[in-house]
N, C-alpha and C positions, 0 to 999 in steps of 0.2 A: 797566710797561706791557707788555713783551715777554713778561713771565711771563703775565700776563692773557690775552694773545693766544694764547700757546700753551695755555694751559688751555682756551679756548674751542675751538680747533681740535681738541684731543685729545677734548673732549667730543662734537663733531660727529662725529669719525671713529668713536668709540666707539658714539654713537648709530645711525649709519648701518650700523655693522657688527652691531650687535645687531639692528636693524630687518630687514636683510636675511637674517640668519642663520636656516635652518631649525630649527625647536624639535625636530624629529625627524631622526635619522640613519637613513635607509631603505636605506644600501648593503647589497646583497645578501650582502657578505662577513660581515656581522654574524649571519646565521642559522647555527646549527651544522648541520654537516654530518648529524648525527643526526635532525634534523627535515626536512632535504631528502630522505631516504631514502624512497622510496615515495610521495612527496607530488607532488600536482598544484599545490597552493597552500599557503602557510603563513601563518596569520593572526598578523600581528606585534603588533597590539593589538586587543584587544577589550574595551572598558569600558562598562559600563551604571551610570548613577547615576539612582536615581528617588527623588523625594522625594513622599511621599504626604502631602499636606498636610489634606485633610479627606476625608470618605467620597465626595465628589463630584469633587474637585480633585486634580491632581497635576502635576508636571513630570517630564520624562524627557530625560536627555542621554545620546547615545551617541558614541563615537568608536572607529572600526573601521579597521584597516589591514591589507590583504591583499597579500602578494607573489605574484604568479601565475608559476609557472615553465614552464608548458607549455600547449598549446591545450586540454587537457583540464580546466584550472582557469579558463577564462576567465570562465565564468558568475559566479564567486565575486568578481569585480571589479566587477560592476554594482552600482549603488545600487538597492535595492528594499525598500520598507516599505509595511506596509499602513495604511491609514487608514479612518475611518468618521467618525460624528457624535460620537463620543466621544473620538478621538484625532486631533489635527490637527498636521500639521508647521509649525514657526513659523521654524526657522533651518537652513540646511545650507551647508557649504563642503565642497569637495573638490580632491584634487590628484592629479595622476599623476606618477610618478617614474620613471627610469631605473634601469638595474641599480646605478647608483653613488649613487642618491639624489637626483640632480639633477631638479628640478621641470621638467616637460614642458608641463603644462597645468593651470589652475585651473577650478574650476566654483562657481558661486553658485546660490542658490535659483531663479533664473530659468531655469536649465538643467534643472530638475527638471520632468518631465512627470507628469500626473496621468490616469489612465484608469480606467475601469470594472474591477472586480476579475473580472468574468467576463460572458460574453454573456447570462447569465440576465435575465429581463425586470425584476425588482423587487429592488433591492439599494441599500443605502446604502454598501455596501463599495466600496473603491476601491484603487488602489495608486499609490505616487508611486515613479517609476523613471527611472533613466538608465542607457542601455547604453553600457559603455566599450569603445571598439576599441583592442586592444592595439597599442602601437607597434612593440615587439619583445620577445622573451623573454629574462630575466625582467623584469618590471617590478612596480610597487608601486602601489596605489590607497590613498588615505586620506580617509575622509568623517566629517566631524562634523555631529551634526544635534540639533535640540531638539524635543520634543513637548509640546504642550498637553493635558492629559485633564481632561474635565469632564463634568458630567453623570450621573455614576455611575462606580463602579470595582468590577468582581467580582472581576478577577485583575489582578496585577502582571506585569510583562513577564518571560517565562521566560529564564533564563540557560543558554543552550546554545551555547557558543562553537565546537564542533567539529561543523559540521553534516552531515558525511558522511564516507564512505570517502575515503582518499587526501588527506586535510586535516590538516595538523599546526597546533600552536598554541604560539606563544612565551610569551605572557602574556596574561591574561583576568581582569578584575576586575568584581565585580558589588557596588554599594553601594546599600542600601535604608534610606531615613531615614523615620522616622513618629513621631507625636505619642507622649509617653509614656502609659501606661494604655490602649493600644490593643493588641489581641491579634491576632497575626500567625500565620499558619500557613506552615509551611516543610516542603519535603521535597528532600532531595538523593539524587544517584544518582552512583556512580563518581568517585572521586578528587577531590571538591570540598573544599576547606579552608574552613571557617568562622574567621574571626578573632575575637578578643574584642569584645564589644559595647562601644559608647561612648555615653556622654550628653551632649548639647550643646542648650543653651537648650531645654530641656523636650522634646527629640527624642531618640529612639533611633536609632543608627546601627550597621546590621550590614553586615558585608562577607564576601563569599567570593572566593576566587581559586583558579586553577590556573595551573600553569607548565610549560612545555616537554613537550607532549603530543605524542607522536610519532604520525605518519600511521597510521591503521588500514588495514592492508591487506585488501582484499575477499576473502573466501574463500566457496567455495561451500558451501551448507548450513550457513550460520552464522547465528547467532541475530540478531533484528533490530538495526539499528544503534542504535536508542534504548535498547537495554539494554547497550550498550558505551561510550556516550559520557558525559561529565560533564553532568549537568542540574541547575538549581536551580529549583523551583516554590515561588512565594510567593503569598500571598493573603491580605486581611483575613477575620477569622473571622466577622464581620458585615459586610455590605455594603448599599450604597443604590445601585440601579440603575434609571434611568428611572423614578423615583418608586416603585420596589417595593423591599422589604427582605427580606434572607434571611440565611442562614447556609449554610456549605459544609462543616460539619465532617465528615459522613459521608453514606452512601447516603440514610439517612433524612431528614436535612436537605435534601440536594439535591433529593430527590424531593418533599419537602412544598412548597418554593419553586415547583418546576413544576407541581405541581397547583394551586397558586395562581393561576399564570399562566394555566392552562387553564380555570380556572372560568368558566362562564357562556359558553363558546365552542363549546358543542356543541348549540345550537338549529338545528333544522331548518325549512325552509319547509313549509307544508301540502302543497305540490305534491311535494316530495321524499318527505314521509311518506306520501301516497297511492301514490307509485311504488313504495316500499318494499313496503307492504302488499300491492299487486297482485303483485309479484314473488314474494313468499314465501307467498302464500295455500295453496299446493299442497304446501309442503314438509313433510315427516313429521318431520324431526330438526332439532335445533339445528345439527349440522354441516351439514347441508344447506343450511339458511339462511345460514350463514356463507359458504359456497361461492358462492351466488347473490349475495350482496352483494359479496363479493371480486371476483367478476368484473364486477359491476355498476359497482363503483368504477372499474376499468379502462376500462370503455366510456365513462364520462362526463367523465374527468379526464385531464390529462397532467401530467408533473413539470415544475415550474420552481422555481428557488431563490428564496426569499423571506427577504430580510436587511434589511427596513426597521424602524428603531427597534429595539424588543426582539424583532423578528421572528426573530433568530437564535436565540432560545429559546421564544418564544411562538408557538403555532400561529396562523394566520389561523382567523377563525370558520367553522366548518362550512358555514353557509349561504351564506357568501361564496365558499369553494371551490367549492360546488355551481354558484354563479350565474356565476363567471368559466370554471370548466371547468379550472383549474390549481391546483396547490399544489405545496409542497415535502414532504419526509418528515415534518415535523411536522403541516402542514395536512392531507395525505392520510390520515395514521395517527388524526388526531383526527376526521376526517370518518367513516371506517369504524367508529371507536369509537362515534360518535354514531349512526350508523345502526344499529348492533347493540344499542345500549342502547335505542333506540326498539322493538326487537323483544324486549326483555327478556333480551338475552344480554349478561352482563357481559364486558368486556375491559379490559385494562390497558396504559397508554401507557409505552412500555419506552424508556429511553435506553441507547445502546450505542455502542461503537467498531466501525466496519466497516474492516476492515484485511485484506490479504493476509497478514499475518504476526503482528500483535500480538493476542492474545487476553484477556490478563490486566488487571484494574483492581484496585486497592487500595481498601479500604473507607474512604477519606478525600477530602480535597478535590481530590487529584490525579485522581480519576476524573470530575470534573467538566471538567477540562482536558482529558483524553484522549478523551473521548466526542465523537461527531461524526454521530450518525445516530439516527434514531427508527424503532422498529418497533412492531408490536402483537402483544400476549399474549392469546389468548382460551382461557381454561380451561374445557374441556369433560369430563363424566364419562369417566374412563378415558382422557383425551387431552388434551393442551395444544397449541395451534396457535400458531406463531410467523410473523405474516403481514408480508412485504415489501410495503408499500402504495405504493412508488413505481413498482414494476415488476410489475404482476400477470400478466406472462408467466412469472414464476418459478411453477412448479407449485404448486398448492394443498397446503399441509401439508408442504412440503418447506423445510427449513432451509439456506439458500444458504451457499456458502462463507465469503461475507464477514461472517457472523455464527455459523456453527456453532461451538459449543464456547466461545463468547466470554462473559465476564462481562458483566452488564448490570444497569442500575437498573430496578426496576419500581415505577412509582408507583401508589399506592392512595389511598383517599379520606383516609386519615388520615397519609400520608407515603409510606412505601415502603421496599425493602431491596434488597439485591443477591443476584443469582441467576447461575447459569451456564446458558446454553442448551444443548440436547442436542446430541451430535455423532454421527457415524457410524462404525462398525467399519471399519477400513482395508480389510478383505476386501470390502466393498460398494462401494469406488470401483474398479470394474472396467472395463478396457477389453479386449473380446474380438473377435479376428479370426478368421473362418472363410473360407479360401481354396481353391478349386478351380482348379488350374493345369494347364492342357493345353500341354506342351511340343512343340515341332515339331522335326523333323530338323535344320533349318537354324538352331536356336537362338532362334527367335521363340517368343513364348508368348501365351496368351490367358488372362486371370485374372478368375474371378468371385469377388466379394467380398461378405461380409456382416459389417459392422463394428457393434458396440455399445459405446455409451459409457454407464456407470451412475453415478447419484447425484453424488458430487463430480467425477467426470470428466465427467459430463453437464454441469454447470455451467460447465466451462471451454469448451464447445463448443455449446451450444444456440444461440448467436447465429447459427449457420448456417442455422437455420430462416427467418430474415429476411435472410440475405445473397443477393447476386445470384447466378446459376447458375455464373458464370464464377468468382465468388470460392470458392464450394463446391468447384468441380472443382481450383481451384488449390491449396485447403487439402488435398484428398485426395491430388493429385499430389505434394505436398511430403513425404507421409508413405511415398511409395516410394523404396527406396535405389538404384534403378537408373535409368540415364539413358535419355532417349528413351522414357519410358512415356507412354500417351496414356490419359486417363481418360474414359469416356463412361456413359452410361445411368444416371444418378445418380437415386436415388430416396430420400426421407428419410421417416421414419417416427417421430412424437413420443409417447412414452408420459408424459404428464404428471401421473403419479400422485405420491403421498407419498414414494416412491422411485423417481424419474424414470429414463428412459432414453431414448436417442436411437439409432435403427438407420438405417444407411445401406447401401443395396445398389447396387452399381455395377460396371462392368467396367472393366479396363484391359488394355492391349496393350503389348508391346515388340518391336522387331526383334532383341534379343539379352537374353536372360534369362540373365546371367552372362557367361561367356567361352568363346570356341570354338577349338579347334585342329583340326588335320586329322582326328585320330581321337578326340577327347575334348570332352565339354561339361563344363565347371566351373560350377555353379550354386550359388545361395545357398540355405542352408537356410530363410532367412526374409527375404524382400524387403520386408517390410512394417514391420520394426523398424530404426530407426536404431540404431547404438549408442550407448549412454550416454558422454556426452564424459568422457574420462579426467581423473581428478583428479591434482592435482600430488602428487607423492611428495616425502617430506621433512617438515619441521617445520611444525606446525600451531599457530596460537594460540588458537583459540577452539573451544568445543564444537562437536559435530556436531549440528544442528538440522533434523530432517525434519519440517515442519509438518503435511503431509498424506500419509499411507500409500496405497498403490496396490497394484493387482493386474493384471499384464497376462497374458492368456493367448490362445494361438494354435492352431489346428487347421487343418492345411495338408495338402491331397493333392496330389500331383504326379503326373501321368500321364507315363509315360516313352515316348518317342518309339519307333517301330518300328525295330529295327536297332540299338538301343543297349542295353546291360546295366550294372549297378551294378558299379563298381570299387572305390569306397572311400565310407564312410559315416562321420559323426562318432560317436564312443561316445557311449553314454548318460551323462547327467550329473544328479547330485543333490547338492545342498548347503544345509545350512541353518547360520545364524548368529544372533547377536543382532539384526542388521539386518533379516533376513528370510531367504527361501529361493528356491531356483529349480530347475528341472527340465527336462530336455530328452530326448526320445527320438526317434529316427528309426527307422522299421520298415519293412522290405522286403515289399512285398505281392505281388511278382512283377512285374506291369507298372505297380505304382503305389508310390509312397511315401507312408507316413502320417507326419507330424511333428507332435509335440505338445509345447508348451513354455510354461511358465508361470514368472512372477516376482511375487515378493510382497516389498515393502518395507513395513516397519512404521514409523510415525510415532514421534516422541519425540526426546529431547535425551541425547545420549550424551556421555560424558566424552571429552576431547580425546586421552587415552591410548589410545583405541581406534581412532584415525585410519588406522593402517596396516591394521587389519582391515577398515575400510570401504573402504579403497582397493582392497584384495585382493577384497572382495565385488563392487564395481562393475566391476573388471577381469574377473572371472570372469563376470558377465552379459554384458559386452561380446564376450567370447570365444565364448559361445554363440550370441550373436546374428551373429557374423562367421562361423559354420561354413559349410563347403562340402562340396558332394558332387560327386563325379567319377563321370561315366558315359562309357563306353567303347563304341565301335563294335564291333558284332559282325560286320558284312558291309561290303564295300567298295562305294561307289557310283560 
């Protein structure tokens, strides 16, 4: 009897012990120092298990634990998952741990909030989220959740465990299960290991993992983060989605499915047709007709994101966009295509990635994953137009920065193909300053400026045309490297040609143009150029990537005040290297100085071994911009 009681007590103790013991030990001491280096957070666990049951159903399980080391990593502690009519959150649990791995707080599905994904008018997309407030640093959060997929599956969840710079990863695993005789498309990038496939009860199980990924330290002029981190893309070769079927094998198949989605959605109302006929009746060329209809599109519509049903891929019918007066990139591009078709001008619906850094797409299913925008291609004799239909303030015929030089998928009646949009020579991306400076004996100055931004530089600043006057003045003031400068008399002139430019004429004054002593004025060679921030010297990890080349030129005259003479001028400088060139001259014209400076930086990707040369190039540019002129009094006052 005593033995029986002892056994029962032992079982109770063991049961209680196992019930209360945490499955994971999240003590921070288990993180290797090599993973803490340069890291704001460390991904302790990143597991995705995806079971593709049928072409229209699947289940997804995720387990993600993150240790946040400092305030810069706090955002990675929050729970944030996307949802729509195809993907529904069914289970979620979460816990917060202190630095020793002790549980501080638990969360359940009832704590998760659900909100619209964006403020746009028509969307089925939303987000599941929970904001975590840090108790102290370091701390760990662990969320486990499950999703139900239904009504169609085009793509499987991507495996991208290292989301950004300064984030390390201890271990990450991806498991994909699917029925035998199902063809799956896969693509991996950067240090991802695939394990041998397994077969289990009529299913294939494939697994990928990564271990001990050190934090990527952010470097200036580095390639896009997506080219540096491990990623696995997977998808079914044939899919069913919202009662449509298709394949994502390559550009031709992607475009074929897109064309099927677009079929029958280009009808226009009689009223719209009559309006179009009236608008173009006096146009003498197709290009003129396209310009008229492009402007007309901007006058009758506005941009709104449409993400209803398969609206993420299928445009709203042209007649509906006309009726409501709004549409997204799909609907607006489709409407302009329909209007052009009505006047017998062919156009192509183009799928592209709009991005500040990523230009390239591969001609396979990954292109579908990475594209996010629609534009219109209009082939004319001797010229092809690429039109941004979501913003007709973009000058007609200009290929803006977000798409210039990018790969794109061009849909045709029978399918489609991949192409690359045109780009501009670096030399056209010009910013030119012309300044006339009247310098006074007390060191104050009055400056008249004519500033011109061209092509890609124009694209960076054309928003000034719709900004408030105070915002324009503030922008121009920030470009002056002297304190106490006041900008006035601003006038903007917009040249909306296919090679656009924006001209700003204005004045500015300062009570002290440089520095003043009893007998000398020390003035800047160029007060309109801030120095390029110095690059860190020493070892670099990644190639040098200059996405957009540019040219800066300055022509400056300085009127020397009466009673002063030139004591010292910077020597002429001229330098050329692989990254570009620069030149600076200061010429004495008696009572005036003429300063001519130019800097040219070439776009391109340069081997990391050239980094020391690049640092030297930037330092020399900084040196010429920081040049000083010394004026000396000739008479006493």
